[in-house]
Phi, psi and omega in degrees: 000318180300316181294323178295323178294317178298316179298318179296315180296318179294322179298324179291329182271305183272338186107138186298315183296314180296321179298315178296319175303314183297314179299319180293316180294322178294321178297314179299321180296315180295324180275357179058042176277151180285185179141202181297148176273331184222138175230164175243123181236140178234093173290159182299334187286350181239161184277331185231155177299153182245142175278128181232121177271139182257202181072213184275059176234167179265004186304313183295323179293319177296317177303317181297318179298318188276319187254328180273305176283337178051059183294338182265010184302326182290352180252013181286352181266018176296155178303151183300331182257033185295149166255124178244130171253118187255097180270118188082055187288345180056235183262014171093007182296313181294321178298316178297324178300312182287325177295327180277331182289323182239110191300335180249015183286161174233150180228134166255112183257124184242123184213128183273338187271122188301318180298314178298318183302316181298317179290322178301314179299320179296317183288334182261352181305322181298342182270001172058224185288356177286347179238140173236117182255122183246132174275103182171199185215165173263144181209186181283343182205170173283119185202194174231139185234182173223159177285136178284144175265357178289146177276122178242135183052239185273357178077002179276178189301327182284357181250008181289140181246157170250158180206166175290142182288149172282171180301133180070004178275141180283126178259104187247010178248117177285143181226149182226151168280163186295323178302319178294321179296322177296318178298318180298331178280355180070033185238159173273323182223162175244132182286324178218124170257108179261126188231120173213082193232028166052058180080356174295345179297337178297318179285316184299320183259032173284189183305330181293340182294343178300335182288324186249344182303326176297349180266005184248130181269318182219148179231136169237121187221142169259116183265135189247060176119168184296325179295324178290319177300317181297314180298316184293308184288335172294321178296330182267011186300330182265013184240149165261150179195165178259110184278145174217161174231133178223103184060236179273001186265135168260125185241129177241110185257152176055055180293131180207140178294139175290142179252000000 
């Protein structure tokens, strides 16, 4: 009965056919059955079909969080002309979700992993100039980083981390602080800062974040451990906000400096 209820709720949000497709593809993935390497799925929440890679990738799991479980549903009431900065955009599912939710919205999608970046560009291309896809990462300052070779969480594409380079190591990932990304978007403020950066939040929400946090209206973040929680909530110590929880997401709405 519980599974039927979940299926019914997902069918109403993503569409029954896409939901059934997703469950079937996830089953095949878990059983390591062969088949197509790439599929195109169009959940109801987006305007155009999305490219989803199968096999040993995290694409289907990310798709499930965003469109089947619909973790971002509580943020669908953003203004129509919202600016969203998507840190850790992965293959662009969350960016496509927000671009479709608000017809005049814009998204700056930031992703360090080249394979993810290529799929992200493909998935956001139909939205034209409303999306800006950047190959890079968010950090405490404008600098250059490198991809970590350490295995974090499940080791799949959505779990890749960036780090400061060691001596003589090539740093080939450009990184920006959030204030610079807002400036690059030509905006004074960002309506939603979406953050899923695999412990990179410790650097992003360090002491330097005091400079740009007053320019952020709402935050949606996936926190990866107690050290990340401590860094994040310490950065917000001087702010009032309306807290929410949606699945793995911590959401802080109506961010405002205390007076």
